[in-house]
KOLRO-280967 format. One record per residue (C-alpha): residue number from 1; x, y, z; residue in one letter. Coordinates in Angstrom, 1 decimal. Layout:
BEGIN
> NUM|X|Y|Z|a
...
//
This chain:
BEGIN
> 1|27.7|122.4|-70.3|m
> 2|28.5|119.3|-68.4|h
> 3|30.0|121.3|-65.5|e
> 4|26.9|123.5|-65.3|e
> 5|24.6|120.4|-65.4|y
> 6|26.6|118.8|-62.6|r
> 7|26.5|122.0|-60.5|d
> 8|22.7|122.2|-61.0|d
> 9|22.3|118.6|-59.9|i
> 10|24.5|119.2|-56.8|l
> 11|22.6|122.4|-55.9|s
> 12|19.3|120.5|-56.3|s
> 13|20.5|117.7|-54.1|v
> 14|21.9|120.0|-51.4|m
> 15|18.7|122.1|-51.2|n
> 16|16.4|119.1|-50.9|t
> 17|18.2|117.5|-47.9|i
> 18|16.0|117.3|-44.9|a
> 19|18.7|118.5|-42.4|d
> 20|20.4|121.9|-42.8|p
> 21|24.0|122.3|-43.8|i
> 22|25.6|125.6|-42.9|l
> 23|28.8|127.2|-44.1|v
> 24|30.1|129.8|-41.6|v
> 25|33.3|131.8|-41.7|d
> 26|35.6|132.5|-38.8|e
> 27|34.0|135.9|-38.1|e
> 28|30.6|134.3|-37.7|g
> 29|29.0|135.1|-41.0|r
> 30|26.6|132.6|-42.6|y
> 31|28.0|132.1|-46.1|l
> 32|25.7|129.4|-47.3|e
> 33|22.6|127.6|-46.1|v
> 34|21.6|124.3|-47.7|f
> 35|18.8|121.9|-47.0|g
> 36|16.7|122.0|-43.9|g
> 37|13.6|121.4|-45.8|t
> 38|11.7|119.4|-43.1|d
> 39|9.5|122.0|-41.5|r
> 40|8.5|119.6|-38.8|s
> 41|12.1|119.8|-37.6|l
> 42|13.5|123.1|-38.8|y
> 43|12.6|126.7|-39.5|d
> 44|13.5|128.0|-42.9|d
> 45|17.2|128.9|-42.7|g
> 46|17.6|130.6|-46.0|r
> 47|17.2|134.1|-44.5|p
> 48|20.4|133.4|-42.6|l
> 49|22.6|133.6|-45.7|k
> 50|24.9|136.7|-45.6|g
> 51|24.0|137.6|-42.0|k
> 52|26.2|137.5|-39.0|m
> 53|25.6|135.0|-36.2|v
> 54|25.3|138.0|-33.8|s
> 55|22.3|139.2|-35.8|e
> 56|20.4|135.9|-35.4|i
> 57|21.3|134.5|-32.0|l
> 58|21.4|136.1|-28.6|t
> 59|24.8|137.6|-27.5|k
> 60|25.6|134.7|-25.2|e
> 61|24.7|131.9|-27.5|f
> 62|26.1|133.7|-30.6|g
> 63|29.5|133.9|-28.9|q
> 64|29.3|130.3|-28.0|f
> 65|28.6|129.3|-31.6|f
> 66|31.4|131.5|-33.0|v
> 67|33.8|130.0|-30.4|n
> 68|32.9|126.6|-31.7|q
> 69|33.7|127.7|-35.3|v
> 70|37.1|129.1|-34.2|k
> 71|37.8|125.9|-32.2|h
> 72|37.0|123.7|-35.2|t
> 73|39.3|125.8|-37.4|i
> 74|42.1|125.9|-34.8|a
> 75|42.1|122.1|-34.2|t
> 76|41.5|121.1|-37.8|g
> 77|39.3|118.3|-36.7|t
> 78|35.6|117.3|-36.4|l
> 79|33.8|119.1|-33.7|n
> 80|30.5|117.7|-32.4|v
> 81|28.4|119.5|-29.9|f
> 82|24.8|119.9|-28.8|d
> 83|22.8|123.1|-28.3|y
> 84|19.3|124.3|-27.6|r
> 85|17.3|126.9|-29.4|l
> 86|13.9|128.5|-29.0|d
> 87|12.1|131.7|-30.1|t
> 88|13.9|133.6|-27.3|q
> 89|17.4|132.8|-28.5|t
> 90|16.8|133.1|-32.3|v
> 91|15.8|136.2|-34.3|n
> 92|14.2|135.0|-37.5|l
> 93|11.7|137.0|-39.7|p
> 94|9.3|134.0|-39.7|i
> 95|9.1|131.0|-37.5|f
> 96|7.6|128.2|-39.6|d
> 97|9.2|125.2|-38.0|g
> 98|8.5|123.3|-34.8|p
> 99|7.4|125.3|-31.8|g
> 100|8.9|125.2|-28.3|g
> 101|12.5|124.4|-27.3|t
> 102|14.4|122.3|-29.8|q
> 103|17.7|120.5|-29.3|w
> 104|20.3|120.1|-32.1|f
> 105|23.5|118.3|-32.8|e
> 106|26.1|120.1|-34.9|a
> 107|28.8|118.2|-36.7|r
> 108|31.3|120.9|-37.7|m
> 109|34.2|120.3|-40.1|y
> 110|36.9|122.9|-41.1|p
> 111|37.1|123.7|-44.8|l
> 112|40.5|123.2|-46.3|e
> 113|40.3|126.3|-48.6|q
> 114|39.5|129.8|-47.4|p
> 115|36.4|131.5|-48.8|i
> 116|36.9|135.1|-49.8|e
> 117|40.1|135.1|-47.7|g
> 118|38.6|133.8|-44.6|k
> 119|38.7|130.4|-42.9|r
> 120|35.4|128.7|-42.7|a
> 121|33.6|125.5|-41.5|v
> 122|30.7|123.4|-42.8|v
> 123|28.2|122.4|-40.1|a
> 124|25.7|119.6|-40.5|m
> 125|22.8|120.2|-38.2|i
> 126|20.5|117.4|-36.9|i
> 127|17.4|118.0|-34.7|n
> 128|17.9|115.6|-31.8|i
> 129|14.9|116.8|-29.7|s
> 130|13.1|113.4|-30.0|e
> 131|16.2|111.5|-29.2|r
> 132|17.0|113.6|-26.1|r
> 133|13.4|113.2|-24.9|a
> 134|13.7|109.4|-25.4|l
> 135|17.0|109.3|-23.5|h
> 136|15.5|111.4|-20.7|r
> 137|12.5|109.1|-20.5|r
> 138|14.8|106.0|-20.4|l
> 139|16.9|107.6|-17.7|h
> 140|13.8|108.4|-15.7|e
> 141|12.5|104.9|-16.1|l
> 142|15.8|103.5|-14.7|s
> 143|15.0|105.4|-11.5|y
> 144|11.2|105.0|-11.3|k
> 145|8.8|102.3|-10.2|d
> 146|6.6|101.5|-13.2|s
> 147|3.5|100.9|-11.1|l
> 148|3.4|104.1|-9.0|t
> 149|5.9|106.4|-10.8|s
> 150|7.6|106.8|-7.5|l
> 151|11.4|106.5|-7.3|y
> 152|12.9|103.0|-6.9|n
> 153|15.4|101.7|-4.3|r
> 154|18.4|102.5|-6.5|r
> 155|17.6|106.2|-6.7|y
> 156|16.5|106.4|-3.1|f
> 157|19.8|105.0|-1.8|l
> 158|21.7|107.5|-4.0|e
> 159|19.7|110.4|-2.6|r
> 160|20.2|109.2|1.0|v
> 161|23.9|108.8|0.6|n
> 162|24.1|112.4|-0.9|v
> 163|22.2|113.7|2.2|h
> 164|24.7|111.8|4.4|l
> 165|27.6|113.4|2.7|m
> 166|26.0|116.8|3.0|e
> 167|25.3|116.1|6.7|k
> 168|21.6|116.9|6.4|n
> 169|19.3|116.1|9.2|q
> 170|17.1|113.2|7.9|i
> 171|14.4|110.9|9.2|h
> 172|13.4|107.8|7.2|l
> 173|9.7|106.8|7.2|m
> 174|9.2|103.2|6.3|f
> 175|5.6|102.2|5.4|c
> 176|4.0|98.8|4.9|d
> 177|0.4|98.1|3.9|i
> 178|-1.2|95.9|6.6|d
> 179|-2.5|92.5|5.5|h
> 180|-1.8|93.2|1.9|f
> 181|-1.7|89.5|1.0|k
> 182|-5.3|89.2|2.2|a
> 183|-6.4|92.1|-0.1|i
> 184|-4.8|90.3|-3.0|n
> 185|-6.4|87.0|-2.1|d
> 186|-9.8|88.5|-1.6|r
> 187|-10.0|91.0|-4.5|y
> 188|-7.3|89.8|-6.9|g
> 189|-3.9|91.1|-7.8|h
> 190|-5.3|93.9|-10.0|l
> 191|-7.1|95.3|-7.0|a
> 192|-3.8|94.9|-5.1|g
> 193|-2.0|97.0|-7.7|d
> 194|-4.7|99.7|-7.4|e
> 195|-4.3|99.8|-3.6|v
> 196|-0.6|100.3|-4.1|i
> 197|-1.2|103.2|-6.5|r
> 198|-3.8|104.7|-4.2|e
> 199|-1.4|104.6|-1.2|f
> 200|1.3|106.2|-3.4|a
> 201|-1.1|109.1|-4.2|v
> 202|-1.9|109.5|-0.4|i
> 203|1.8|109.6|0.4|l
> 204|2.6|112.2|-2.2|q
> 205|-0.4|114.3|-1.3|s
> 206|0.7|114.5|2.4|i
> 207|4.5|114.6|2.0|l
> 208|4.7|116.8|-1.0|g
> 209|6.8|117.0|-4.2|d
> 210|10.0|117.9|-2.4|t
> 211|10.2|114.7|-0.4|v
> 212|12.0|111.7|-2.0|t
> 213|9.5|108.9|-1.8|i
> 214|10.4|105.4|-3.0|c
> 215|8.5|102.1|-3.5|r
> 216|11.0|99.5|-2.3|l
> 217|9.0|96.7|-3.7|g
> 218|5.7|94.9|-3.1|g
> 219|3.7|96.9|-0.5|d
> 220|6.8|98.6|1.1|e
> 221|7.4|102.3|0.7|f
> 222|10.0|104.6|2.3|i
> 223|10.5|108.4|2.4|a
> 224|13.4|110.6|3.3|a
> 225|12.3|113.5|5.4|l
> 226|15.1|116.1|5.1|v
> 227|15.6|118.8|7.7|n
> 228|12.9|117.4|9.8|s
> 229|12.9|117.0|13.6|t
> 230|11.9|113.8|15.3|e
> 231|8.6|115.4|16.3|k
> 232|7.9|116.6|12.8|q
> 233|8.7|113.2|11.3|a
> 234|6.4|111.4|13.8|l
> 235|3.6|113.9|13.1|e
> 236|3.9|113.4|9.4|l
> 237|3.9|109.6|9.8|a
> 238|0.8|109.8|12.0|e
> 239|-0.9|112.0|9.3|r
> 240|-0.2|109.4|6.7|v
> 241|-1.5|106.6|9.0|r
> 242|-4.8|108.5|9.7|r
> 243|-5.3|109.4|6.1|a
> 244|-5.1|105.8|5.0|v
> 245|-7.3|104.6|7.9|e
> 246|-10.0|107.1|7.0|d
> 247|-9.8|106.4|3.2|h
> 248|-12.2|104.2|1.5|c
> 249|-11.0|103.0|-1.9|f
> 250|-13.6|101.7|-4.4|i
> 251|-12.5|99.0|-6.8|y
> 252|-15.1|97.7|-9.3|q
> 253|-17.9|98.9|-7.0|d
> 254|-16.4|97.1|-4.0|a
> 255|-15.2|99.3|-1.1|p
> 256|-11.7|98.4|0.1|i
> 257|-10.3|99.8|3.4|r
> 258|-6.8|99.2|4.5|f
> 259|-4.3|100.4|7.1|t
> 260|-0.5|100.9|7.2|v
> 261|2.2|100.4|9.8|s
> 262|5.0|102.9|9.8|i
> 263|8.5|102.9|11.2|g
> 264|10.5|106.1|11.7|v
> 265|14.2|106.2|12.1|a
> 266|16.6|109.2|12.5|p
> 267|19.7|109.4|10.4|v
> 268|22.1|110.5|13.0|d
> 269|25.3|108.7|12.1|d
> 270|26.9|109.7|8.8|d
> 271|29.4|106.8|9.1|s
> 272|26.5|104.4|8.1|l
> 273|25.4|103.9|4.5|d
> 274|21.9|104.2|3.1|g
> 275|21.2|100.5|3.1|a
> 276|22.0|100.2|6.9|t
> 277|19.8|103.1|7.7|l
> 278|16.9|101.6|5.8|i
> 279|17.5|98.6|8.0|g
> 280|16.9|100.8|11.1|h
> 281|13.6|102.1|9.7|a
> 282|12.7|98.5|8.9|d
> 283|13.2|97.5|12.5|k
> 284|11.0|100.4|13.6|a
> 285|8.4|99.1|11.1|l
> 286|8.7|95.6|12.6|y
> 287|8.0|97.1|16.0|a
> 288|4.8|98.7|14.6|a
> 289|3.7|95.4|13.3|k
> 290|4.4|93.7|16.6|e
> 291|2.4|96.4|18.4|a
> 292|-0.7|95.3|16.4|g
> 293|-0.3|97.2|13.1|r
> 294|-1.9|100.4|12.1|n
> 295|0.5|102.5|14.2|c
> 296|3.7|104.4|14.1|v
> 297|6.9|103.4|16.0|r
> 298|10.3|105.2|16.4|l
> 299|13.6|103.3|16.0|y
> 300|15.4|103.0|19.3|n
> 301|19.0|103.6|18.5|n
> 302|21.1|101.3|20.7|p
> 303|23.9|103.1|22.7|p
> 304|27.3|103.1|21.1|k
> 305|30.2|101.2|22.6|g
//
């Protein structure tokens, strides 16, 4: 009686656990399914019991899962891996859990004793979709400027150096908002922030999603124009300059107009690093400032030797 009572308690505990626990044999048959009661995280896994993995999962992922089972048995050690499931990869009679793509972590252990003559594993499954989304967001934030959502200097330099290694033809376009301090002094720093955001939107609308655009800091922006000729780069820079000049930004009912100076520099020496090449574009920008602002200037590469 005591043994039966203990078994009932154990069964009750196992079946009320929020995260599922699977027992799967070496052939890929679900022998037991416990827990997984949190419907915000998991579909009902009870229909899996007695079925083969190949009946539930797509051929490719089913084979992956069975291989993980065999690897765990062969090594005799804990096996931890992540995997992704959605309604296209799982065949269940009823989907009553979370919708969309879900990510899971499996912690798979080999069982010491065979079950019905077959080696088996116990796998504790945890829905890690929220964790992965948070990690992805934190990773994104490490490369993004918080004010404009453009990339930051760190990411930009990485991308430029990749293009250099791939020997892609690049032109850097360095932009600086003219008299930005005067805008801050006259309208306030909040207005200045809005001007920066507005300029970022203009840049993105003209250059497109495929161009890597970065806010270097303050009112300085730079873009990497890949596979562009000098003529194309200068034309794009002029389009940006004109768009800003023609744009009237309204902040708290006050019209604000501003202009930009732009320097364009070719990346024609793969022996240089990204920071040096940004310096070339900065020199072209300085030339635009010296020419009276609100204009585009090309970097004059000094002759070698």
